[in-house]
DOROLO-256908 format. One line per 8 residues: number of its first residue (from 1); for each residue x, y, z of N, C-alpha, C, CB. Coordinates in nm, 2 decimals, always signed. Glycine has a CB too. Layout:
REM DOROLO-256908
NUM> X:Y:Z:X:Y:Z:X:Y:Z:X:Y:Z; ...
This chain:
REM DOROLO-256908
1> +0.10:-0.12:+0.00:+0.02:+0.00:+0.00:+0.12:+0.17:-0.01:-0.08:-0.02:+0.16; +0.08:+0.21:-0.04:+0.12:+0.37:-0.09:+0.08:+0.44:+0.00:+0.05:+0.43:-0.22; +0.15:+0.51:+0.10:+0.11:+0.60:+0.20:+0.22:+0.75:+0.14:+0.15:+0.52:+0.37; +0.13:+0.86:+0.16:+0.24:+0.98:+0.18:+0.31:+0.97:+0.30:+0.17:+1.12:+0.18; +0.39:+1.09:+0.27:+0.48:+1.13:+0.42:+0.35:+1.25:+0.49:+0.67:+1.24:+0.37; +0.30:+1.29:+0.42:+0.21:+1.37:+0.43:+0.08:+1.33:+0.52:+0.19:+1.42:+0.32; +0.03:+1.22:+0.47:-0.05:+1.16:+0.49:-0.02:+1.08:+0.66:-0.06:+1.10:+0.37; +0.06:+1.00:+0.64:+0.12:+0.90:+0.77:+0.15:+1.05:+0.89:+0.33:+0.79:+0.71
9> +0.20:+1.12:+0.85:+0.28:+1.29:+0.95:+0.12:+1.30:+0.99:+0.38:+1.49:+0.83; +0.01:+1.34:+0.88:-0.14:+1.35:+0.96:-0.23:+1.27:+1.07:-0.22:+1.34:+0.87; -0.17:+1.11:+1.02:-0.24:+1.00:+1.10:-0.16:+0.98:+1.26:-0.24:+0.83:+1.00; -0.02:+1.04:+1.24:+0.06:+1.00:+1.34:-0.01:+1.11:+1.42:+0.23:+1.01:+1.32; -0.01:+1.22:+1.43:-0.06:+1.38:+1.49:-0.18:+1.36:+1.53:-0.06:+1.53:+1.39; -0.27:+1.25:+1.44:-0.41:+1.25:+1.47:-0.42:+1.13:+1.57:-0.52:+1.24:+1.33; -0.34:+1.04:+1.62:-0.35:+0.95:+1.70:-0.31:+1.00:+1.82:-0.28:+0.85:+1.66; -0.17:+1.09:+1.84:-0.13:+1.14:+1.94:-0.21:+1.25:+2.02:-0.02:+1.16:+1.91
17> -0.28:+1.34:+1.96:-0.43:+1.40:+2.03:-0.55:+1.32:+2.04:-0.49:+1.52:+1.96; -0.59:+1.22:+1.96:-0.69:+1.16:+2.00:-0.63:+1.08:+2.20:-0.71:+1.03:+1.84; -0.54:+1.01:+2.15:-0.46:+0.94:+2.33:-0.47:+1.03:+2.43:-0.28:+0.90:+2.35; -0.44:+1.17:+2.39:-0.42:+1.27:+2.51:-0.56:+1.31:+2.52:-0.31:+1.41:+2.48; -0.65:+1.29:+2.41:-0.79:+1.35:+2.52:-0.85:+1.25:+2.54:-0.91:+1.46:+2.47; -0.81:+1.15:+2.55:-0.92:+1.03:+2.57:-0.81:+1.01:+2.76:-0.90:+0.84:+2.39; -0.70:+1.08:+2.74:-0.63:+1.04:+2.89:-0.52:+0.93:+2.89:-0.74:+0.96:+3.00; -0.49:+0.89:+2.73:-0.44:+0.74:+2.72:-0.27:+0.74:+2.70:-0.51:+0.66:+2.59
25> -0.22:+0.88:+2.69:-0.11:+0.93:+2.67:-0.07:+1.03:+2.70:-0.10:+0.94:+2.60; +0.08:+1.06:+2.78:+0.09:+1.19:+2.84:+0.24:+1.18:+2.75:+0.08:+1.20:+3.02; +0.25:+1.28:+2.71:+0.43:+1.32:+2.61:+0.49:+1.34:+2.68:+0.46:+1.44:+2.50; +0.58:+1.30:+2.77:+0.71:+1.36:+2.85:+0.85:+1.41:+2.75:+0.77:+1.23:+2.95; +0.89:+1.31:+2.67:+0.98:+1.39:+2.57:+0.91:+1.45:+2.43:+1.10:+1.29:+2.52; +1.00:+1.45:+2.30:+1.04:+1.50:+2.23:+0.89:+1.50:+2.19:+1.14:+1.46:+2.17; +0.75:+1.58:+2.14:+0.63:+1.53:+2.07:+0.75:+1.53:+1.89:+0.44:+1.67:+2.08; +0.79:+1.57:+1.84:+0.84:+1.52:+1.70:+0.93:+1.40:+1.71:+0.92:+1.64:+1.62
33> +0.99:+1.40:+1.80:+1.04:+1.23:+1.76:+0.91:+1.11:+1.80:+1.20:+1.17:+1.89; +0.82:+1.16:+1.86:+0.70:+1.06:+1.85:+0.63:+1.08:+1.78:+0.62:+1.05:+1.94; +0.59:+1.16:+1.68:+0.61:+1.16:+1.60:+0.65:+1.13:+1.47:+0.60:+1.18:+1.62; +0.78:+1.12:+1.43:+0.84:+1.03:+1.35:+0.87:+0.89:+1.37:+0.94:+1.07:+1.32; +0.87:+0.83:+1.51:+0.88:+0.73:+1.53:+0.69:+0.66:+1.45:+0.94:+0.73:+1.70; +0.56:+0.70:+1.49:+0.46:+0.65:+1.48:+0.48:+0.65:+1.31:+0.34:+0.73:+1.55; +0.50:+0.78:+1.17:+0.47:+0.76:+1.08:+0.62:+0.67:+1.07:+0.42:+0.87:+0.99; +0.73:+0.60:+1.09:+0.80:+0.54:+1.07:+0.69:+0.42:+1.04:+0.89:+0.54:+1.16
41> +0.67:+0.38:+1.16:+0.56:+0.24:+1.21:+0.49:+0.24:+1.12:+0.47:+0.24:+1.33; +0.41:+0.33:+1.08:+0.30:+0.33:+0.98:+0.35:+0.27:+0.84:+0.26:+0.48:+0.95; +0.42:+0.35:+0.76:+0.53:+0.32:+0.62:+0.56:+0.15:+0.68:+0.71:+0.46:+0.60; +0.64:+0.13:+0.74:+0.66:+0.01:+0.77:+0.54:-0.11:+0.75:+0.72:+0.02:+0.90; +0.48:-0.07:+0.86:+0.36:-0.19:+0.83:+0.23:-0.20:+0.70:+0.29:-0.18:+0.95; +0.26:-0.05:+0.63:+0.17:-0.06:+0.52:+0.25:-0.08:+0.44:+0.07:+0.04:+0.48; +0.39:-0.19:+0.37:+0.51:-0.18:+0.36:+0.51:-0.35:+0.31:+0.59:-0.12:+0.49; +0.41:-0.38:+0.40:+0.46:-0.56:+0.42:+0.39:-0.61:+0.34:+0.44:-0.65:+0.55
49> +0.27:-0.60:+0.30:+0.26:-0.65:+0.18:+0.29:-0.65:+0.03:+0.20:-0.65:+0.18; +0.39:-0.55:+0.01:+0.50:-0.49:-0.12:+0.56:-0.56:-0.08:+0.58:-0.34:-0.15; +0.67:-0.59:+0.03:+0.81:-0.62:+0.06:+0.71:-0.79:+0.02:+0.90:-0.56:+0.24; +0.63:-0.87:+0.08:+0.57:-0.96:+0.06:+0.56:-1.01:-0.09:+0.48:-0.93:+0.11; +0.48:-0.94:-0.16:+0.43:-0.98:-0.28:+0.60:-1.02:-0.39:+0.31:-0.84:-0.35; +0.70:-0.86:-0.35:+0.82:-0.93:-0.40:+0.86:-1.02:-0.36:+0.91:-0.89:-0.39; +0.85:-1.08:-0.27:+0.95:-1.22:-0.21:+0.90:-1.34:-0.27:+0.94:-1.25:-0.04; +0.74:-1.33:-0.32:+0.67:-1.42:-0.37:+0.73:-1.41:-0.53:+0.51:-1.40:-0.33
57> +0.72:-1.27:-0.58:+0.74:-1.29:-0.76:+0.92:-1.34:-0.76:+0.71:-1.10:-0.88; +0.98:-1.35:-0.65:+1.13:-1.37:-0.67:+1.12:-1.53:-0.62:+1.24:-1.25:-0.56; +1.05:-1.59:-0.54:+1.04:-1.74:-0.57:+0.97:-1.82:-0.68:+1.00:-1.79:-0.47; +0.92:-1.72:-0.74:+0.85:-1.81:-0.85:+0.91:-1.76:-1.01:+0.66:-1.80:-0.83; +1.04:-1.73:-0.98:+1.09:-1.71:-1.11:+1.20:-1.83:-1.13:+1.16:-1.55:-1.11; +1.15:-1.91:-1.02:+1.24:-2.08:-1.14:+1.15:-2.14:-1.18:+1.36:-2.23:-1.06; +1.06:-2.10:-1.18:+0.91:-2.15:-1.27:+0.88:-2.11:-1.39:+0.79:-2.12:-1.22; +0.96:-1.98:-1.43:+0.91:-1.92:-1.54:+0.90:-2.00:-1.69:+0.99:-1.81:-1.55
65> +0.96:-2.10:-1.66:+0.99:-2.23:-1.76:+0.85:-2.23:-1.81:+1.05:-2.39:-1.70; +0.78:-2.35:-1.67:+0.70:-2.39:-1.62:+0.54:-2.27:-1.74:+0.75:-2.38:-1.42; +0.57:-2.20:-1.63:+0.42:-2.06:-1.70:+0.49:-2.06:-1.87:+0.45:-1.80:-1.59; +0.54:-2.00:-1.89:+0.50:-1.99:-2.05:+0.54:-2.12:-2.14:+0.59:-1.85:-2.11; +0.54:-2.22:-2.10:+0.47:-2.34:-2.16:+0.38:-2.35:-2.12:+0.52:-2.46:-2.15; +0.26:-2.32:-2.05:+0.12:-2.33:-2.01:+0.10:-2.45:-1.89:+0.04:-2.35:-2.14; +0.21:-2.49:-1.82:+0.25:-2.58:-1.73:+0.15:-2.60:-1.58:+0.40:-2.53:-1.71; +0.19:-2.40:-1.58:+0.15:-2.36:-1.47:+0.13:-2.24:-1.47:+0.22:-2.40:-1.40
73> -0.02:-2.19:-1.39:-0.07:-2.07:-1.40:-0.01:-1.98:-1.27:-0.22:-2.08:-1.40; +0.07:-1.87:-1.33:+0.09:-1.75:-1.28:+0.06:-1.69:-1.10:+0.02:-1.68:-1.37; -0.06:-1.64:-1.19:-0.16:-1.61:-1.07:-0.19:-1.72:-0.99:-0.28:-1.55:-1.10; -0.24:-1.82:-1.00:-0.30:-1.93:-0.94:-0.17:-1.97:-0.85:-0.35:-2.05:-1.06; -0.03:-2.00:-0.86:+0.06:-1.99:-0.79:+0.12:-1.93:-0.69:+0.11:-1.99:-0.83; +0.11:-1.76:-0.76:+0.14:-1.62:-0.68:+0.06:-1.65:-0.53:+0.06:-1.47:-0.77; -0.09:-1.65:-0.57:-0.21:-1.67:-0.44:-0.15:-1.79:-0.37:-0.38:-1.71:-0.50; -0.12:-1.90:-0.43:-0.12:-2.01:-0.31:+0.00:-1.99:-0.24:-0.12:-2.16:-0.36
81> +0.11:-1.93:-0.30:+0.26:-1.93:-0.24:+0.26:-1.85:-0.16:+0.37:-1.91:-0.32; +0.16:-1.66:-0.16:+0.16:-1.55:-0.07:+0.03:-1.64:+0.05:+0.09:-1.36:-0.17; -0.05:-1.68:-0.01:-0.14:-1.74:+0.09:-0.06:-1.84:+0.22:-0.26:-1.84:+0.01; +0.00:-1.93:+0.15:+0.10:-2.02:+0.27:+0.22:-1.92:+0.32:+0.18:-2.17:+0.18; +0.28:-1.83:+0.30:+0.33:-1.73:+0.37:+0.24:-1.65:+0.45:+0.39:-1.66:+0.30; +0.20:-1.62:+0.39:+0.10:-1.51:+0.52:+0.06:-1.61:+0.62:-0.08:-1.43:+0.46; +0.00:-1.74:+0.63:-0.01:-1.83:+0.74:+0.13:-1.87:+0.79:-0.09:-1.96:+0.70; +0.21:-1.93:+0.74:+0.33:-1.94:+0.83:+0.39:-1.81:+0.92:+0.43:-1.98:+0.73
89> +0.35:-1.71:+0.89:+0.43:-1.59:+0.94:+0.34:-1.53:+0.99:+0.52:-1.51:+0.85; +0.21:-1.59:+1.02:+0.10:-1.49:+1.06:+0.08:-1.35:+1.04:+0.09:-1.48:+1.18; +0.14:-1.29:+0.92:+0.14:-1.17:+0.89:-0.04:-1.12:+0.86:+0.24:-1.15:+0.77; -0.02:-1.04:+0.88:-0.18:-0.95:+0.91:-0.17:-0.81:+0.81:-0.20:-0.89:+1.11; -0.32:-0.88:+0.72:-0.26:-0.79:+0.64:-0.37:-0.68:+0.62:-0.20:-0.85:+0.51
């Protein structure tokens, strides 16, 4: 999932504000440092599926000849491998 830096900054700020209003968060250190840490977490979590897709594509490269000859369906194999990795790694998308 693609997310802009401005959007992740806005989400981070909104999260902090709501937690403070609900008295669930008290910022003792630098607010900017906290915002940056949350932005980094959002960006990392949003890119999990992109990294997984790239890994599956790399894994399927060894079967390119089979796909070209019509012996295997790329989309079906992609879905199967991706679902297997999701299950094995307990990934939440």
